[in-house]
N, C-alpha and C positions, 0 to 999 in steps of 0.2 A: 563740759569735760568735768566729769566727776574724779574724786581722789581714788576711785577704784579702777580707773581705765587703765589698762595695761599698755605700756608705750615701748616700742622699740626706737633705739637710737642707734645707727650705724656710723661707723666712724668715731666710735666712742672713746677711743685711745688717742685720738687727735685733739688740738687745741680747742675748737668750738664745741666738738661733741662731749668732750670732757665737763665742760663749764655747764652744758645743757643737761646732762645726767645728774649733776650735783644740784641744780635748779630744780629737777623734775623730783628728786628723792625728798629735798627739803618741802616741796608741795604736798607730799605724801602719796606720790604715785608709784605703781610697781614698775619698775624698770629693767628691760632687758638691754644691757650695753654689748655690742658687738664691735669687733675690729680685726683686722687681719694681722697686727702686730701681736707677737707674744705679750702676755699680759704686763710683764715686768717692764716692757717698753712703753706702756701707755703713759701719757702724760699725767693723766689723773686717773685714780682707780678707786671705786668705791665698793666697800663689802656690803652694802645695802642692794646692790644692784645685782641681776642675774648676768654675771661677765661671761662671754664666750668669745674664743678666738675662731673666725671662719673666713675664709675667702669667699667674699661675695660676688666675683666673678663668675663662680659656680653657683647655677640655678638651684641645685638641690640643697646647696648652703644656704640660698636667699630663703627658700621653704622652711628650712629649719629655724632660721632667724625670726620670721615672720609669724609662724604658727602660733597661734593663741594671743597675738597682740592685736590691739584695737587700732592704735595710731602709729603710724611710721614716720620718723624723723630720718630721711636719707642724706647723711652728710658724707657718706664715704666716697673717697677719691683719690687717686694717686696724683698729688699735686704739691706745689711749693711756691716760693717767691719767683719773680721774673727770671733770676738765674737757673731756676729748675725748669719752668714751663718752656722756656725759648729752646732749651737743649734736650728735651725728653718730650717731644711731640707725640710719638706713637704710644709711650707709656699713658701720656695724659688720654688720648683718644680711647685707649683699652677701658678706661672707666665707663664708658658707654654699656660694656657688659653687666656693670654693677647696676646701673640704671635701669636697664633693661629687664634685667632678671629680677630685680627688686620690685619693679611695678608689676610684672607677671605674678610675682609670689604674693604680692599685696592682693591682687584681684583673686587669684586661687584661693588664698587662706581666709579670706573675708574679712580684711581690714577695712576699715570705714573711712579713714583718712590719711593722706600721704603727703608729706612735705619734702620737697627736692630743694637742695641749696644749689641755685646757680650762681653766676658770677657776672660783674660788670665786664669782664673779658666778652662777653657776648656782643658788645656794643660795636658798630660799624668804626673801623680804623680810620676812615676819612672824616669822622666827626670827632677826632681827637689829634688832630695834626698841629695845634697851636695850645701854648701854655695857658691862655685864658680862656679855657673851656668854660662855657656858661652853665655847664651841668646837663647830663645826659639824661633824655627823657626816655620814658619806657619804648616808645614808638621808634627809637634811634637804632634799634637793634636791626631794623630792615629799611632798604635793601641790606641782605646781610653781608657782612666782611669782618666777621669776627676776629679774635687773636687765633693765629694759626694753631691749630692742634687742640688745645686746651679750650678755647672759645668756642670752637665748633663742635666738641663734645657736648659741652653745656648748652648749646642752643638747640641742638638735636635732641637732647633729654627734655628741654623745655616743651618741644613740640610732642614728644612722647607722653608727657604728663597730661598735654591738652587733649589729646586723642583717646587716652585711656578714660578721662572723665566723659568725653562726648559720646565714645562708643560702648563704654562698659559702666559707666556711672560712678566710677571711683572718684571720690572727693579730692582733688589734687590741689596743692598750694605750691607756688614757687616763689622764691626772694632771690633777686640778684644781691649778692654781698659786693660791699666796697670796701676792700681792704682792712679786715677786721684785726685787731691787735690787743694785747693785754697779758697779763701773767700767765704762767702755766702752759706754754709753748714752746716751740723751738725757736732758738736762738743763734744757733751755729750749725755747721754740717751741710749747707747747700740748699736747704728748703725753706729757710727763714726768709721774712718779709721785711719791707724796709725798716719799719719802726724798731723791731727786735735787733735787725742787723746793726742799725746805726747805734743802738743803746751798747750792744756788744762792742763795737768798734770804740766808741768813747770811752767805756770802761777799760779797755785794753789799753788805750792811749794814756789814760790817767794812771793805771796801776803800773804801767811799763816806764812811764815818763817820756815815752817817745814824741809827746807833742804833735802828732800827725794823723789824720784820717784819710783814708781812700773814699771817695765817692763816685758811685757808677754814674757815668754822663756828666754833664756839665752842670748839674745841681740845678737847672732852671726849670726842669720837667715838673709839673704839677699833678697833685693827687689829693684826695680826701681820704681820711682815715677814721673807722667808727670803732669806739671801744666796745670791748666784750659784753659790758653790761647793757648797753643800748641794743647790742645784736640779740641778746637773748630775749629781752623785752620784746623786740619786733618780730622774732621767729615765733614766739607764741603767740602773739597777736595775730599775726598772719594766719597761724595755723587754725586758730578758734573763729577767724573770720569767714565771709562769704565770697572772698576775692579769689576770683578763678583765673585771672590774668597775671601773668609775671609783673611784679613790683619791686622798685629799688628799695634795698636796705642798706642806707649808707649815711654817712655824715655829709652835709653841704659844705662844712668848713674847708675850703681847699688851700692847700699850701704848696710852696714849692720843697724839693727835696733839701735845698739851702736852708729853708726856714725850718724844715723840721730838724736839721742839724743844729741849728741856733737853739732851739728849745731844749734839746738834750745836753747841749754844752751848758746852757744856764742851769739846768737842773744839777749836772755834774759839777758845777763850778770851775770849768776849764775853758780855755778858748784855744782850738787847735789849728794847725796850719792844714790846709784842704790841698789834697791832690787829687785831680780829676782823671778817670779812668774812661776815657771817651770810646774805647773798644769793648767795655763791658755790657752785658744785657741791661738795657733801660727802659722797654716796653714803649707804649705811647707817649706823645708829647705832653698831652694834657688830659687828665679824667677827673670828675667829679660828679656826684649825684645830684640830680634834680628830684626834690621830695614833694613837688606838687602833688602828686597822685597819693601818696602814702598819707599826707596830710589831710586830703580829702576824704579817704577811705577810713583811716583810723582816728584822725584828730591828734595825730602825734607824730613824730619824726626823731631820729637820734639827734641828742643835744649835749652830750657830755663833751666839754671843751677838750681839745687835742691836748692842751698843757696838763689838765687833771689827769687824764687817762695815762699819759706818758710818766708822769711823776710816779704812778704805781707800777707801771711797766718797768721803768728802770729800776726801780728799789727791788723789785722781784728777781730780775735778771743780774743785778748787782750782787744780791746775797748767793744765787747760785754760783755766781763766778767766784766769789772770794772763798766760798766754802768747797770749791772743786767739784760741785755736782755737774754731771754732764746731762745732755738733754734725753739721754736714754735711761737715767736713774732716778727721775723725779717723778714721784706719785704720791697722791694722797688717799687716805682711806677714810670714808664717810662713817 
């Protein structure tokens, strides 16, 4: 990829998309940034990009977005944390319109390479029933039993990418994200994921003096969390590779939710009473990334320690909260 490559990033107003636009601009590329949200609601917005507001569920808008672009990073989706995806299955499934129309537009407009952001939610639920999950391998997506709604949409779109490559020659790449976190994302409002939500709750308890935190589930459920810098490196490395099958992109550092709270409490310098909400959405019992394949194919895997990434994430969320900035008013200009 040369610095003259014209690149489209969809979902550019979101957390990962905003960071990816920033990285591509720093590298000197021409970037078209597209999101369905009004631009004042984008988490990051850069004057150096061709910023457009388009609803990509409509095929004609996908054509407009892709036209003239060489490479497509398709990150657009209607999604959020477990609280959102468990209660909005139809909305999550409707993202299949985005992915299908984007693939059709990429083919019709002559794009040469297409990246699809899939999710660890494609993995079979029967492989995630214990907290000591040994790590999910790529083949564990079949026989299929993905997360209802969101996971099925991602798994179907993975297959679409495969067949657009086989039938039409479109170079497609698929990464299965495992819980990406970091600054410049949502931390309230219902779509936030566990690292941001726990940072917010700890900060609220510290500032208010309530000395209590609510934890969804019993706190024993396990996950791995990947810092945004590792995600960006992996996304671009996979896009530039010759990997045609879906590949894990996540950290292998698995922790319980209780351990994640421990880390944030240590960063904040507080110790809180824990109230467990057993009726709240909590997802699978245990999930982590097996990185054997990405190490074999790229000689690399996500490696930023959770403690290091959470320090940066906590500091950013703390600054937003004490300044009174909402999730809908925080943006940067490049």
